[in-house]
C-alpha positions as CSV (number, residue, x, y, z in Angstrom):
1,X,89.6,91.7,28.5
2,X,88.2,94.9,30.3
3,X,86.5,95.6,33.4
4,X,84.2,98.4,34.0
5,X,82.6,99.1,37.1
6,X,83.0,95.3,38.3
7,X,81.7,94.1,34.9
8,X,84.0,92.3,32.4
9,X,83.4,93.4,28.6
10,X,85.6,91.9,25.5
11,X,88.0,94.0,23.8
12,X,88.7,93.4,19.8
13,X,92.3,93.5,19.7
14,X,93.1,93.2,16.4
15,X,90.9,93.9,12.5
16,X,87.2,91.8,11.6
17,X,88.1,89.0,9.3
18,X,85.2,88.3,6.2
19,X,86.0,84.8,5.0
20,X,84.2,83.3,2.6
21,X,81.6,80.4,2.5
22,X,83.5,77.1,2.7
23,X,87.0,78.8,2.7
24,X,89.8,78.3,5.1
25,X,91.0,80.7,7.7
26,X,94.4,80.5,9.8
27,X,94.8,81.9,12.9
28,X,96.8,81.6,16.2
29,X,95.6,79.3,19.3
30,X,96.1,81.3,21.8
31,X,95.1,81.0,25.4
32,X,92.0,83.6,26.8
33,X,91.6,84.3,23.0
34,X,87.7,84.7,22.1
35,X,85.7,83.7,19.0
36,X,82.8,85.4,17.7
37,X,81.3,83.5,14.5
38,X,78.7,85.8,12.8
39,X,76.5,84.0,10.2
40,X,75.1,87.0,7.8
41,X,72.3,86.9,4.7
42,X,73.3,89.9,2.6
43,X,74.0,92.7,5.3
44,X,72.2,91.2,8.1
45,X,73.2,89.3,10.9
46,X,71.4,85.7,11.3
47,X,73.1,84.0,13.6
48,X,75.6,84.8,16.3
49,X,78.6,82.4,18.5
50,X,81.0,83.5,21.1
51,X,83.2,80.6,22.7
52,X,86.5,80.1,23.9
53,X,89.0,79.4,21.1
54,X,90.5,76.1,23.0
55,X,86.8,74.8,23.0
56,X,86.0,75.3,19.2
57,X,89.4,73.5,18.8
58,X,88.5,70.7,21.0
59,X,86.1,70.3,19.2
60,X,87.1,69.7,15.6
């Protein structure tokens, strides 16, 4: 996380992955990691969700 003028911003350190629909993908569960999911229709974003990865793991 980077701080600019007293506000925090997330900084992406790894490349974006684009998993296929109904396919599994794997990631390391690291404290502080943020997961952003964007549901696309063609090239148009439809829904976006952002959560801490640990929260998502607890829900599964």
